[in-house]
C-alpha positions in Angstrom: -1.7 0.5 -39.2 -2.9 -2.4 -37.1 -3.4 -1.5 -33.5 -0.9 -3.2 -31.2 -1.6 -1.3 -28.0 -4.8 -0.4 -26.3 -4.3 3.4 -26.9 -4.0 2.8 -30.6 -7.6 1.6 -30.9 -9.8 4.0 -32.8 -12.2 4.6 -30.0 -9.6 5.1 -27.3 -10.2 5.7 -24.4 -13.8 4.5 -24.6 -13.5 1.4 -22.4 -16.3 -1.1 -22.3 -17.1 -4.3 -20.3 -19.6 -7.0 -19.9 -21.9 -5.9 -17.0 -23.4 -9.4 -16.7 -19.9 -10.8 -15.7 -19.0 -7.9 -13.4 -22.2 -7.3 -11.5 -22.0 -10.4 -9.2 -18.6 -9.8 -7.8 -19.1 -6.0 -7.7 -22.2 -6.6 -5.5 -20.1 -9.0 -3.3 -17.3 -6.4 -2.9 -19.8 -3.7 -2.1 -21.4 -5.8 0.6 -18.0 -6.6 2.1 -17.1 -2.9 2.1 -20.3 -2.1 4.0 -19.8 -4.9 6.4 -16.2 -3.8 7.1 -17.2 -0.2 7.7 -20.0 -1.4 10.0 -17.5 -3.4 12.0 -15.3 -0.4 12.3 -18.1 1.6 13.9 -17.7 -0.7 16.9 -14.1 0.5 17.3 -13.4 3.7 19.2 -11.5 6.6 17.5 -8.1 5.4 18.8 -8.6 1.8 17.6 -9.7 3.1 14.2 -6.6 5.2 13.9 -4.4 2.2 15.0 -6.1 -0.1 12.5 -5.5 2.5 9.7 -1.8 2.8 10.9 -1.4 -0.9 10.2 -3.1 -0.7 6.8 -1.4 2.4 5.5 2.0 1.3 6.6 1.5 -2.0 4.7 0.1 -0.2 1.7 3.1 2.2 1.4 5.7 -0.6 1.9 3.9 -2.9 -0.6 3.5 -0.3 -3.3 7.2 0.3 -3.3 8.0 -3.4 -3.0 6.0 -4.2 -6.1 8.6 -2.0 -8.0 11.5 -3.7 -6.2 12.1 -0.8 -3.8 12.6 -1.8 -0.2 11.5 0.6 2.6 12.3 0.3 6.3 9.0 -0.8 7.9 9.8 0.9 11.2 10.5 4.2 9.5 7.4 4.0 7.4 5.4 3.2 10.5 6.9 6.1 12.4 6.0 8.6 9.6 2.5 7.3 9.3 1.9 7.3 13.1 3.1 10.9 13.4 0.6 12.0 10.7 -2.2 10.1 12.4 -1.4 11.7 15.8 -0.3 8.4 17.3 2.7 7.7 19.5 6.0 7.1 17.8 7.7 5.8 21.0 10.4 3.3 20.2 10.3 4.0 16.5 13.2 5.5 14.5 13.1 9.0 13.0 12.0 8.7 9.3 14.5 9.7 6.6 13.6 12.4 4.1 12.7 9.9 1.3 10.4 7.9 3.5 8.6 11.1 4.7 8.0 12.0 1.1 6.6 8.7 0.1 4.2 8.6 3.1 3.2 12.3 2.5 2.0 11.4 -1.0 -0.2 8.6 0.3 -1.6 10.6 3.2 -2.4 13.5 0.8 -4.3 11.1 -1.5 -6.3 9.6 1.4 -7.0 12.6 3.6 -7.8 14.9 0.7 -9.6 12.4 -1.4 -12.3 14.8 -2.4 -9.9 17.4 -3.7 -9.5 17.5 -7.5 -6.7 15.5 -9.0 -4.8 18.1 -11.1 -1.5 18.1 -13.0 0.0 20.3 -10.3 -1.0 17.8 -7.5 0.3 14.9 -9.5 3.6 16.6 -10.2 3.9 17.4 -6.5 3.5 13.7 -5.7 6.1 12.8 -8.3 8.6 15.3 -6.9 8.1 13.7 -3.4 9.0 10.3 -4.9 12.2 11.5 -6.5 13.7 14.2 -4.2 17.2 13.9 -5.8 15.9 14.2 -9.4 17.3 10.7 -10.1 16.0 7.2 -10.4 18.9 5.1 -9.3 21.9 6.3 -11.4 19.8 8.1 -14.0 18.7 11.7 -14.1 15.0 12.0 -14.9 12.4 14.7 -15.5 10.8 15.3 -12.1 7.5 17.0 -11.5 6.8 17.2 -15.2 5.5 14.8 -17.8 8.0 12.8 -19.8 9.7 14.5 -22.8 11.9 13.5 -25.7 11.4 11.2 -28.7 12.6 8.0 -27.2 9.7 5.6 -26.8 8.5 4.7 -23.3 8.6 0.9 -23.2 8.2 -1.7 -20.5 10.9 -4.3 -21.3 12.5 -7.4 -19.9 15.4 -9.6 -20.8 19.2 -9.1 -21.3 20.5 -6.2 -23.4 20.2 -7.0 -27.1 17.5 -9.6 -26.3 14.8 -7.4 -24.8 11.2 -8.3 -24.9 8.8 -5.3 -25.2 5.8 -5.9 -23.0 4.2 -2.5 -23.6 4.9 0.8 -25.3 3.1 3.9 -24.0 1.8 6.8 -26.1 4.4 9.2 -27.5 5.5 12.0 -25.1 4.1 14.5 -27.7 0.6 13.4 -26.8 1.0 12.8 -23.1 -0.3 16.2 -22.1 -3.4 15.8 -24.1 -4.0 12.3 -22.9 -3.6 13.4 -19.3 -6.0 16.3 -19.8 -8.7 13.8 -20.8 -7.8 11.5 -17.9 -7.9 14.2 -15.3 -11.2 15.6 -16.6 -12.8 12.2 -16.3 -11.4 11.6 -12.9 -12.8 14.8 -11.5 -16.2 14.7 -13.3 -19.2 13.0 -11.7 -20.5 10.1 -13.7 -22.8 7.1 -13.4 -20.0 4.5 -13.1 -19.8 2.8 -9.7 -16.9 4.4 -7.7 -15.1 1.0 -7.3 -15.2 0.4 -11.0 -14.0 4.0 -11.6 -11.0 3.3 -9.3 -10.2 0.2 -11.4 -10.5 2.1 -14.7 -8.4 4.9 -13.4 -5.7 2.4 -12.4 -5.5 0.9 -15.9 -5.9 4.2 -17.8 -3.0 5.9 -15.9 -0.7 2.9 -16.4 -1.6 2.9 -20.1 -0.6 6.6 -20.5 2.6 6.2 -18.4 3.0 10.0 -18.2 6.2 10.2 -16.2 9.8 9.0 -16.7 9.5 6.8 -13.6 7.2 6.2 -10.6 4.1 5.5 -12.7 3.2 2.3 -10.9 3.4 3.8 -7.5 1.4 6.8 -8.6 -1.3 4.7 -10.2 -1.7 2.8 -6.9 -1.9 6.1 -5.0 -4.6 7.3 -7.4 -6.4 4.0 -6.8 -6.3 4.5 -3.0 -7.6 8.0 -3.5 -10.5 6.7 -5.6 -11.3 4.0 -3.1 -11.3 6.5 -0.3 -13.9 8.4 -2.3 -15.8 5.1 -2.6 -15.6 4.4 1.1 -16.2 8.0 2.2 -13.2 7.6 4.6 -10.1 9.6 5.3 -8.5 6.5 6.8 -7.7 3.2 5.0 -8.9 -0.1 6.3 -7.8 -2.5 3.6 -4.7 -2.5 1.4 -4.9 -3.0 -2.3 -1.2 -2.7 -2.8 -0.4 -5.4 -0.2 -2.8 -7.7 -2.0 -1.4 -6.8 -5.4 2.1 -7.6 -4.0 0.9 -11.1 -3.1 -0.4 -11.5 -6.7 2.4 -9.5 -8.4 3.0 -11.9 -11.3 -0.7 -12.1 -12.2 -0.9 -8.3 -11.8 1.7 -7.8 -14.5 0.2 -10.5 -16.6 -3.3 -9.0 -16.6 -2.0 -5.4 -17.2 0.1 -6.7 -20.2 -2.9 -8.6 -21.6 -5.3 -5.7 -21.2 -2.9 -3.0 -22.5 -2.1 -5.0 -25.6 -5.7 -5.8 -26.4 -8.9 -4.0 -27.5 -11.0 -1.6 -25.3 -12.9 -4.4 -23.6 -11.6 -4.4 -20.0 -13.9 -7.1 -18.5 -11.0 -9.3 -17.4 -9.1 -6.4 -15.8 -12.2 -5.4 -13.8 -12.7 -8.9 -12.7 -9.1 -9.2 -11.6 -9.3 -5.9 -9.7 -12.5 -6.8 -8.0 -11.2 -10.2 -6.9 -8.1 -8.6 -5.5 -10.1 -6.0 -3.7 -12.3 -8.7 -2.3 -9.3 -10.6 -0.9 -7.9 -7.3 0.5 -11.0 -6.6 2.5 -11.3 -10.2 3.8 -7.6 -10.1 4.8 -8.2 -6.8 6.6 -10.1 -8.6 9.3 -6.8 -10.1 10.4 -5.5 -6.6 10.9 -8.5 -5.6 12.9 -8.2 -8.6 15.1 -4.5 -7.8 15.8 -5.3 -4.2 16.6 -8.1 -5.3 19.0 -5.7 -7.8 20.7 -3.1 -5.1 21.2 -5.6 -2.8 22.9 -6.8 -5.7 25.1 -3.2 -6.5 26.1 -2.4 -3.0 27.2 -5.8 -2.6 28.9 -5.3 -5.9 30.9 -1.8 -4.8 31.9 -2.4 -1.1 32.5 -1.4 -1.3 36.2 2.0 -2.9 35.4 5.1 -0.9 34.9 7.5 -1.7 32.0 10.8 -0.1 31.1 11.2 1.6 27.7 12.9 -1.4 26.2 10.2 -3.8 27.3 7.5 -1.5 25.9 9.3 -1.4 22.5 9.6 -5.1 22.3 6.1 -5.9 23.5 4.7 -3.5 20.8 6.9 -5.1 18.2 5.4 -8.5 19.1 1.9 -7.2 19.2 2.4 -5.6 15.8 3.3 -8.9 14.2 7.0 -9.5 14.8 8.5 -11.6 12.0 10.5 -14.6 13.1 11.2 -15.6 16.7 12.1 -13.3 19.5 15.5 -14.3 21.0 17.8 -12.6 23.5 20.1 -11.6 20.6 17.3 -10.0 18.6 16.0 -8.2 21.8 19.5 -6.8 22.3 19.8 -5.7 18.7 16.4 -4.0 18.5 16.9 -2.1 21.8 20.6 -1.3 21.2 21.5 -2.9 24.5 23.7 -5.6 25.9 22.9 -9.3 25.9 22.9 -9.2 29.7 20.4 -6.4 29.9 18.2 -8.1 27.3 18.3 -11.3 29.3 17.3 -9.5 32.5 14.4 -7.8 30.7 13.2 -11.1 29.3 13.5 -12.9 32.6 11.5 -10.1 34.3 8.7 -10.6 31.7 8.8 -14.4 32.1 8.5 -14.1 35.9 5.5 -11.8 35.5 3.8 -14.2 33.0 3.9 -11.7 30.2 6.2 -13.8 28.0 6.5 -17.6 27.7 9.2 -19.7 26.1 8.2 -21.3 22.8 9.0 -24.8 21.8 11.2 -23.8 19.0 13.6 -26.7 19.2 16.6 -24.6 18.3 19.8 -23.9 20.3 18.6 -20.4 21.3 15.5 -19.9 23.5 12.7 -17.9 21.8 9.8 -16.1 23.4 6.2 -14.9 22.7 3.4 -13.1 24.5 1.2 -15.4 26.6 -1.9 -15.9 24.4 -4.3 -15.6 27.3 -3.4 -11.9 27.7 -4.7 -11.2 24.2 -8.3 -12.0 24.8 
C-alpha cells in the first residue's frame, strides 16, 4: 500500500532533515535565546516574575484560541499570578476550568525536568476536560483514544468533508506513545530546540487523545523549551506567535504529516516562529519595566482601589480606549464615581486626554511617567 501519511512510511518514526539548511537559523535562535536570558539577568526577581506573568498568560490564552476556545484574560492572569506568588488585587477569581488549564501549563514549566509519562499526560488531559465532555460530546478522558473509528482532521460541510490528516489507528496508539515518551525522556545528541520541534510534530502525528491534542502538544513544546532554557519561568510565547501565524501553522503541519520523513521545512518554520517569539518578547519586557518605573515614580501618591485597578489595566496593555463608561464597567461603579476618579487622575497629571476625535473623551497614562 502506498504511504499517504507520515506514520505509514517504512522507517517511521526515523525523522531526518538537512542540517545545512537548519544550522544557520538554529544558531541565530540560540544566540537570541542567550541574549534574552542575559537581558533578564538585569531584572530583579519581582520583575522577572512579572515578565513571566505576561508571557504565560499570553501563552495559555493563545494556545486555547488556536483551537477556537476563548478564555477570559483576566481570569487566566489571576490564576497565573497566584501561582507565581504575585498580587491578584483587582482581578477576578478564576473558574474551575481556567484553573485546570493554567495548572497544566505551570506543571509543564515548573517541573520541566521531570519525566513525561503516560500518567502525567493523562493528568493534563483530565484538567483540560473536567466534565468529561468536549462541547456536546462525551469523550474518553485521561486515557488514550479507543474504538475503531478513524481519528481524522477534516473540514467542510457534512457530506463534502475534506480529510487533511488521518492519525494511526487507536489499536497502535499505546505502542506509538511508548516510543515517543521513551525518546522524550532519553538524553540524545539532538539540540534541545530541535528536540522541542520534533516532539511537537511527533505528538500531533500520533494524536493520542480524543480531543485536546493541539493544546497538549504546545504544552509539551513549552516544557521542552523550558529544558532548553534551563528556566522555570517563560519569557517568550510560542503559542502567541503560532496564533499570529495560525494558517501557515496548519498548512505546514498538513504538508509535513502527509509527506515523507524529511522534516526540514517543519524545523525551519518552527525556528522562524521561535525567532519571532523571542524578538517580540522584548516588547513585553519593556512594558514590564515601564510598569515598575511608573509605580516607583508614584510610590508616595495614594490611589483608591478602583484607580489602582484601572492604572494596572492600562499598564498591562489595555485594548481600545479608556472612557468613563469603560472605567465604570470594569470597576462595577457608577458613571459619576468613574468621572470623579478620572478627574482626580487628570488633576494629578497621571492621566491625559487623548485626541481621539470621538464623541466620548478617552484617556491614557502620561507617557513621561513611564520612563
